[in-house]
Every structure is written in structure tokens, then in C-alpha cells.
LOTOR-154857 format. One record per residue (C-alpha): residue number from 1; residue in three letters; x, y, z. Coordinates in steps of 0.5 Angstrom, whole numbers. Example, Ala and Ser with C-alpha at 12.3 -4.5 7.8 and 13.67 -1.06 7.14 Angstrom:
2
+-----+-----+-------+-------+-------+
:   n : res :    px :    py :    pz :
+-----+-----+-------+-------+-------+
:   1 : Ala :    25 :    -9 :    16 :
:   2 : Ser :    27 :    -2 :    14 :
+-----+-----+-------+-------+-------+
END
This chain:
279
+-----+-----+-------+-------+-------+
:   n : res :    px :    py :    pz :
+-----+-----+-------+-------+-------+
:   1 : Met :    50 :    63 :   503 :
:   2 : Asp :    44 :    59 :   507 :
:   3 : Glu :    46 :    53 :   510 :
:   4 : Thr :    44 :    47 :   506 :
:   5 : Phe :    44 :    39 :   507 :
:   6 : Ser :    46 :    38 :   500 :
:   7 : Ser :    52 :    35 :   501 :
:   8 : Ile :    55 :    29 :   497 :
:   9 : Asp :    56 :    25 :   503 :
:  10 : Leu :    48 :    25 :   505 :
:  11 : Val :    46 :    24 :   498 :
:  12 : Thr :    50 :    18 :   498 :
:  13 : Gln :    47 :    16 :   504 :
:  14 : Cys :    40 :    17 :   501 :
:  15 : Leu :    42 :    13 :   495 :
:  16 : Leu :    45 :     7 :   499 :
:  17 : Asp :    39 :     7 :   504 :
:  18 : Ser :    35 :     1 :   500 :
:  19 : Glu :    29 :     1 :   505 :
:  20 : Arg :    28 :     8 :   503 :
:  21 : Thr :    30 :     8 :   496 :
:  22 : Asp :    26 :     2 :   494 :
:  23 : Leu :    20 :     4 :   497 :
:  24 : Phe :    20 :    11 :   494 :
:  25 : Lys :    21 :     7 :   487 :
:  26 : Gln :    15 :     3 :   489 :
:  27 : Ala :    11 :     9 :   490 :
:  28 : Ile :    13 :    13 :   484 :
:  29 : Asp :    11 :     7 :   480 :
:  30 : Lys :     4 :     7 :   483 :
:  31 : Val :     3 :    14 :   482 :
:  32 : Ile :     6 :    16 :   476 :
:  33 : Thr :     2 :    16 :   469 :
:  34 : Pro :     4 :    17 :   462 :
:  35 : Glu :     4 :    24 :   460 :
:  36 : Asp :     5 :    27 :   467 :
:  37 : Val :    10 :    33 :   468 :
:  38 : Val :    14 :    32 :   474 :
:  39 : Leu :    18 :    36 :   479 :
:  40 : Asp :    23 :    33 :   483 :
:  41 : Ala :    25 :    38 :   488 :
:  42 : Gly :    32 :    37 :   492 :
:  43 : Thr :    34 :    31 :   487 :
:  44 : Gly :    41 :    30 :   490 :
:  45 : Ser :    44 :    24 :   486 :
:  46 : Gly :    38 :    24 :   481 :
:  47 : Ile :    35 :    17 :   483 :
:  48 : Leu :    28 :    19 :   484 :
:  49 : Ser :    28 :    23 :   477 :
:  50 : Leu :    30 :    17 :   474 :
:  51 : Phe :    25 :    12 :   477 :
:  52 : Ala :    20 :    17 :   475 :
:  53 : Ala :    22 :    17 :   468 :
:  54 : Asn :    22 :    10 :   467 :
:  55 : Ala :    15 :    10 :   470 :
:  56 : Gly :    13 :    13 :   464 :
:  57 : Ala :    13 :    21 :   466 :
:  58 : Lys :    13 :    26 :   460 :
:  59 : Lys :    18 :    31 :   463 :
:  60 : Val :    22 :    31 :   469 :
:  61 : Phe :    24 :    38 :   472 :
:  62 : Ser :    30 :    36 :   477 :
:  63 : Val :    32 :    42 :   482 :
:  64 : Glu :    38 :    42 :   486 :
:  65 : Phe :    41 :    47 :   490 :
:  66 : Asp :    48 :    45 :   490 :
:  67 : Pro :    52 :    46 :   484 :
:  68 : Tyr :    57 :    40 :   485 :
:  69 : Val :    51 :    35 :   486 :
:  70 : Ala :    47 :    38 :   481 :
:  71 : Met :    53 :    37 :   476 :
:  72 : Leu :    53 :    29 :   478 :
:  73 : Ala :    46 :    29 :   478 :
:  74 : Glu :    46 :    31 :   470 :
:  75 : Arg :    52 :    26 :   469 :
:  76 : Asn :    47 :    20 :   472 :
:  77 : Ile :    42 :    22 :   468 :
:  78 : Ile :    46 :    22 :   461 :
:  79 : Asn :    49 :    16 :   463 :
:  80 : Asn :    43 :    13 :   464 :
:  81 : Arg :    40 :    16 :   457 :
:  82 : Gln :    35 :    20 :   460 :
:  83 : Glu :    37 :    27 :   458 :
:  84 : Lys :    31 :    28 :   453 :
:  85 : Lys :    26 :    27 :   459 :
:  86 : Val :    30 :    29 :   465 :
:  87 : Glu :    32 :    36 :   466 :
:  88 : Ile :    37 :    38 :   471 :
:  89 : Leu :    35 :    46 :   474 :
:  90 : Leu :    40 :    49 :   479 :
:  91 : Gly :    37 :    53 :   484 :
:  92 : Asp :    33 :    54 :   490 :
:  93 : Ala :    27 :    51 :   490 :
:  94 : Arg :    24 :    55 :   496 :
:  95 : Asn :    23 :    61 :   492 :
:  96 : Met :    25 :    58 :   485 :
:  97 : Asp :    21 :    61 :   479 :
:  98 : Phe :    19 :    56 :   473 :
:  99 : Glu :    17 :    58 :   466 :
: 100 : Glu :    10 :    62 :   466 :
: 101 : Gly :     4 :    57 :   465 :
: 102 : Thr :     8 :    51 :   468 :
: 103 : Arg :     4 :    46 :   472 :
: 104 : Phe :     6 :    40 :   475 :
: 105 : Asp :     2 :    33 :   476 :
: 106 : Val :     7 :    30 :   481 :
: 107 : Val :    11 :    33 :   486 :
: 108 : Ile :    17 :    28 :   489 :
: 109 : Met :    20 :    32 :   494 :
: 110 : Glu :    25 :    28 :   499 :
: 111 : Met :    27 :    34 :   503 :
: 112 : Leu :    25 :    31 :   510 :
: 113 : Thr :    28 :    31 :   517 :
: 114 : Thr :    25 :    29 :   523 :
: 115 : Gly :    19 :    34 :   525 :
: 116 : Met :    21 :    38 :   519 :
: 117 : Val :    25 :    42 :   524 :
: 118 : Asp :    32 :    42 :   519 :
: 119 : Glu :    30 :    42 :   512 :
: 120 : Tyr :    26 :    46 :   507 :
: 121 : Gln :    20 :    42 :   504 :
: 122 : Val :    15 :    46 :   508 :
: 123 : Trp :    18 :    52 :   505 :
: 124 : Thr :    18 :    49 :   498 :
: 125 : Ile :    11 :    47 :   498 :
: 126 : Asn :     9 :    53 :   500 :
: 127 : Asn :    12 :    57 :   494 :
: 128 : Leu :     9 :    52 :   489 :
: 129 : Phe :     2 :    53 :   491 :
: 130 : Arg :     3 :    61 :   492 :
: 131 : Lys :     6 :    61 :   485 :
: 132 : Asn :     0 :    56 :   482 :
: 133 : Tyr :     5 :    51 :   480 :
: 134 : Val :     1 :    46 :   483 :
: 135 : Ser :    -6 :    45 :   485 :
: 136 : Glu :   -11 :    41 :   489 :
: 137 : Lys :   -10 :    36 :   483 :
: 138 : Thr :    -3 :    35 :   484 :
: 139 : Arg :     0 :    29 :   487 :
: 140 : Phe :     5 :    29 :   492 :
: 141 : Leu :    10 :    24 :   494 :
: 142 : Pro :    11 :    24 :   500 :
: 143 : Trp :     4 :    27 :   502 :
: 144 : Lys :     5 :    27 :   509 :
: 145 : Gln :     9 :    26 :   515 :
: 146 : Asp :     7 :    25 :   522 :
: 147 : Thr :    11 :    26 :   528 :
: 148 : Ala :    11 :    24 :   536 :
: 149 : Ile :    14 :    26 :   542 :
: 150 : Arg :    16 :    22 :   549 :
: 151 : Leu :    19 :    24 :   555 :
: 152 : Ala :    26 :    21 :   556 :
: 153 : Gln :    32 :    20 :   560 :
: 154 : Thr :    38 :    21 :   556 :
: 155 : Asp :    45 :    19 :   557 :
: 156 : Phe :    49 :    25 :   555 :
: 157 : Ser :    56 :    23 :   557 :
: 158 : Asp :    61 :    22 :   551 :
: 159 : His :    68 :    20 :   552 :
: 160 : Gly :    68 :    22 :   560 :
: 161 : Phe :    64 :    29 :   559 :
: 162 : Asn :    57 :    31 :   559 :
: 163 : Met :    55 :    33 :   552 :
: 164 : Arg :    48 :    36 :   553 :
: 165 : Met :    46 :    37 :   546 :
: 166 : Val :    41 :    35 :   541 :
: 167 : Lys :    43 :    28 :   538 :
: 168 : His :    40 :    25 :   532 :
: 169 : Leu :    40 :    17 :   533 :
: 170 : Trp :    42 :    14 :   526 :
: 171 : Lys :    42 :     7 :   526 :
: 172 : Phe :    49 :     6 :   523 :
: 173 : Leu :    51 :    10 :   529 :
: 174 : Pro :    53 :     7 :   536 :
: 175 : Lys :    47 :     7 :   541 :
: 176 : Val :    45 :    12 :   545 :
: 177 : Pro :    42 :    10 :   552 :
: 178 : Val :    35 :    13 :   552 :
: 179 : Ser :    30 :    11 :   558 :
: 180 : Phe :    22 :    13 :   556 :
: 181 : Leu :    19 :    16 :   562 :
: 182 : Ser :    12 :    17 :   559 :
: 183 : Glu :     7 :    14 :   553 :
: 184 : Glu :     8 :    17 :   546 :
: 185 : Gln :     4 :    23 :   544 :
: 186 : Asp :     2 :    25 :   537 :
: 187 : Leu :     6 :    32 :   536 :
: 188 : Asn :     4 :    34 :   529 :
: 189 : Ser :     2 :    32 :   522 :
: 190 : Val :     5 :    36 :   516 :
: 191 : Val :     1 :    35 :   510 :
: 192 : Phe :     5 :    36 :   503 :
: 193 : Asn :    -1 :    37 :   499 :
: 194 : Gln :    -3 :    44 :   502 :
: 195 : Ile :     0 :    51 :   504 :
: 196 : Asn :     3 :    50 :   511 :
: 197 : Glu :     4 :    55 :   517 :
: 198 : Met :    11 :    56 :   518 :
: 199 : Ser :    11 :    56 :   525 :
: 200 : Phe :     9 :    50 :   530 :
: 201 : Lys :     7 :    51 :   537 :
: 202 : Thr :     4 :    47 :   542 :
: 203 : Thr :     3 :    45 :   550 :
: 204 : Lys :     2 :    38 :   552 :
: 205 : Thr :     1 :    34 :   558 :
: 206 : Phe :     4 :    28 :   560 :
: 207 : Thr :     3 :    22 :   565 :
: 208 : Val :    10 :    20 :   568 :
: 209 : Glu :    10 :    12 :   567 :
: 210 : Glu :    17 :    11 :   570 :
: 211 : Ser :    20 :    15 :   575 :
: 212 : Gly :    27 :    18 :   573 :
: 213 : Ile :    31 :    24 :   571 :
: 214 : Leu :    27 :    28 :   566 :
: 215 : Asn :    32 :    31 :   562 :
: 216 : Ser :    30 :    31 :   554 :
: 217 : Val :    24 :    29 :   549 :
: 218 : Tyr :    25 :    24 :   544 :
: 219 : Leu :    22 :    25 :   537 :
: 220 : Ser :    20 :    20 :   532 :
: 221 : Ser :    17 :    21 :   525 :
: 222 : Thr :    13 :    17 :   520 :
: 223 : Thr :    13 :    19 :   513 :
: 224 : Trp :     7 :    17 :   508 :
: 225 : Leu :     9 :    16 :   501 :
: 226 : Thr :     2 :    14 :   499 :
: 227 : Glu :    -4 :    13 :   504 :
: 228 : Asp :    -1 :     5 :   504 :
: 229 : Leu :     6 :     6 :   504 :
: 230 : Lys :    10 :     9 :   509 :
: 231 : Leu :    17 :    10 :   512 :
: 232 : Glu :    20 :    10 :   519 :
: 233 : Asp :    27 :    10 :   522 :
: 234 : Thr :    32 :     8 :   516 :
: 235 : Leu :    39 :     9 :   515 :
: 236 : Ala :    38 :    16 :   512 :
: 237 : Leu :    31 :    18 :   514 :
: 238 : Asn :    27 :    20 :   520 :
: 239 : Ala :    32 :    19 :   525 :
: 240 : Pro :    30 :    19 :   532 :
: 241 : Val :    32 :    26 :   536 :
: 242 : Val :    33 :    27 :   543 :
: 243 : Phe :    33 :    34 :   545 :
: 244 : Pro :    35 :    36 :   552 :
: 245 : Phe :    32 :    41 :   557 :
: 246 : Thr :    36 :    46 :   560 :
: 247 : Glu :    35 :    43 :   567 :
: 248 : Asp :    34 :    36 :   570 :
: 249 : Leu :    27 :    35 :   573 :
: 250 : Glu :    26 :    29 :   578 :
: 251 : Val :    20 :    26 :   576 :
: 252 : Lys :    16 :    20 :   580 :
: 253 : Lys :    11 :    15 :   577 :
: 254 : Gly :     4 :    19 :   576 :
: 255 : Asp :     7 :    26 :   576 :
: 256 : Lys :     3 :    30 :   571 :
: 257 : Ile :     8 :    34 :   567 :
: 258 : Glu :     6 :    40 :   562 :
: 259 : Val :    11 :    41 :   556 :
: 260 : Ser :    11 :    47 :   552 :
: 261 : Leu :    15 :    47 :   545 :
: 262 : Glu :    15 :    51 :   539 :
: 263 : Tyr :    19 :    52 :   533 :
: 264 : Asp :    19 :    54 :   526 :
: 265 : Phe :    20 :    49 :   520 :
: 266 : Gly :    26 :    49 :   517 :
: 267 : Asn :    30 :    54 :   521 :
: 268 : Gly :    34 :    48 :   525 :
: 269 : Tyr :    34 :    47 :   532 :
: 270 : Arg :    37 :    53 :   534 :
: 271 : Asn :    30 :    56 :   534 :
: 272 : Phe :    27 :    50 :   538 :
: 273 : Lys :    24 :    52 :   545 :
: 274 : Leu :    23 :    47 :   550 :
: 275 : Lys :    20 :    48 :   557 :
: 276 : Ala :    17 :    43 :   562 :
: 277 : Asn :    14 :    44 :   569 :
: 278 : Lys :    10 :    39 :   574 :
: 279 : Gln :     3 :    41 :   575 :
+-----+-----+-------+-------+-------+
END
């Protein structure tokens, strides 16, 4: 079985993250119109499907990969008397087939991670377009994610040991000491209302703003639900990430550092390649 982030623990975190969930409700109320056929991919608890149903959607198809989570979502739909409007479908949205002629007016999809490194939203969007379940008229929620990158010096010490590894800096976890050595630069923008390439590769040049030991990059993401509603770092979404270089590089203010980075969307940090050189 493929790896999946569809655990009940993460589902509960998302549900209880009021900043994230309340803004999704606001966006759904703004986007959904009567008679809309809606896809909620990676439905989790089913809360976003319930929002869509209450906002007036004609029909909501809610796809969930994890059988246990899907069962709980179905119970939530029934408990809230929306079983006639909301249908839970067990399956993998990355390659799922729907009935012939299916077209979605709105797609709600919160399979998001910082930089789209881990989760399968890009895969799923591409599947929907290639099978003609969506078109340029389909409204996507969210519609874009922007990711930025900075040079950093991170304290990787834990419990008296050097634990040099990728770390998600969730708000509810103890603070990891991170010093920024450069200004922030845009890394990429993933737009969800179109087919995207599955791989990303770039080379960027940074000017060192603070002398120190360059041992990592710091990634942060902003998710745009609509053109004017955005989410940054919340309890369950867009946690900043520090990714370590293999070796330390002593840098001084004014140094030019060339960073090359590449990864495949959705294949995790095991495929994340990072190098830095002084120019």
C-alpha cells in the first residue's frame, strides 16, 4: 500500500484547526452556488463536504482513501442528515474513475503540504483534467499555493544529540532555533486550476545578509483559497520546513550563494535534492 497521510490523528488536527477550517467555510460559502456538483477529494472528517452541502450544493462527492476515515466521515454525514446530498466514495483520487459524463463545477481539495512535497494534490488535479471531469470553468478551492525559500542556520540538536533531519515546525511543537541568513525568495507557485508538471527544479542565487553557518533552507507556504482569502502557517496547515544540507558552509555577509534544488511533487522528502555553492 502507498504511503498516506490519511490518519485519524491528522484528520482531527485539521478539524480542530479553527483558523484553517473557518476560512475554508468562508471560501465555500462564497464559491458554492445552487445546483453545483462538488468534489471533495481527501474528505477526512467530511466537514468541508458538510459546508458545501449547507452552502447549497446540489450534490457532493466525497472521496477518501482510508477505509476507517471514510467510515467515520459517512457517520458524520448521516448524523448531520446530509446523506441524500453527500456521497462518500472510498478510493484513491490520484487515479479514480467516476461515472461517464461526470463533470464537477467545484473542486474542494485540502491535500496540502508545504511546497507540495509530500501530499498528492497535484497528482489528483492532473487526473481530473486528463479524464475530463473538470474544465477551465471548474472552480477550485484552494486555487493556488505559493512557496518561498530562505537560507538558514538551524539548531539540529535534540536531547544532547545532533539530529540533522528535515523538520516541520508546527506551531504546537517546541520552537526550533532558526536564524535567517538571507532574504526570502519565491520558490514556486502551484496553480490548481490547471495541469501541472510533476517535477520541479530550480537554481537560485542568494546574497548572505547575516554571517553564520549555512546548514539548511527554510521553506514556507501560503495557500490561496480564493483571490482574496489566504492561509499561512496554522496549526494543521503550511508548517514551515527546514531541510538540512549534507555539509555546513561558513558564510559571511555579502557572500553570493548558489542553491540548486529539485523534487517531485507528492513523492516526499526522500526525493528532495539540495546543494549549495559559493560563487
